[in-house]
N, C-alpha and C positions, 0 to 999 in steps of 0.2 A: 751191600755191594754197590759201588758207585758206577754208573753207566756213562759212557761217552755221549756227548750231544752230537747228533749227526746233522750235517748240513748239505750232504750230497746224496743223490738217488742211489749211487753205487754202494754207499755205506749202509743204507737200509737193506739193500738186496743181499748183502753179505752176512746179515745178522739172522741166525736161525730163530731167535726169539721173536723178532719182528715178523718174519715169514709166518710163524705159527700164529701170531696175533692177527694178522690179516686174513689168513685162510681158515682159522678156527671158527666154527659156527657157534661156539659157546657164547651164551649171552653175557658171561662174566668177562670183562676186558681188563687188561693191564693198564692201570691209570698212568703209568709212565708213557706208554705209547699214545694214549688219549691226549696227553698234554701237548703233543705235537700239533693237534688240530687247532690250537690257539696260539701257536708259536709265531715268531716273527715271520713276515711274508715269504722271504726266500727259503727259510727252513720249512715252513708249512708247505710251500710249493714242492720241495723235494720229497717230503713225506707223502703228499697226495699223489705225486707222479709214481713213486715206488709202489704205493698201494694199487694204483691203476695198472701198473705193469704186472704185478702179481695176479690181479683179478682178470687180466686180459692178455695173458702171455702169448697166445697164438697170434695176436694182432699187433704185437709190439714192434714198432719200427726202429727203436733205439738199439735193439739187439740183433745180431746176426742169427740165422737159424741154428747155427752150432751153439752160440751162447744161450739161446732160448732153451735148447735141448739140455745143455749142461745145467742150467738153472733149474729146470724141471726135475732132473735127476737128483740134484742136491736137495730140492724141496721134498721130494718123495722119500729120500733117505732120512732126512731130519724129522719127518712126520711119520716115519715107519709105514709108508704106503707102498704097495707093490704096483709098479707101473704096468699098464697093459701092453 
């Protein structure tokens, strides 16, 4: 399956596979996503910002509180986690 190449933060944050990749504590990582670490500067910047947002959702200034809550709920659903 061919994947799209993302260039914007929002594209990463809409992809459940990316979300799982960032939040999964498994040592085995998907080489597709790892390839973004060495991508062109603007693409790499979007990738790193999306990672940062996912890892620090409660402190994200790019999203409204409502958007943050909606994203968290989507993450929990995609990872099959029950929210507290």
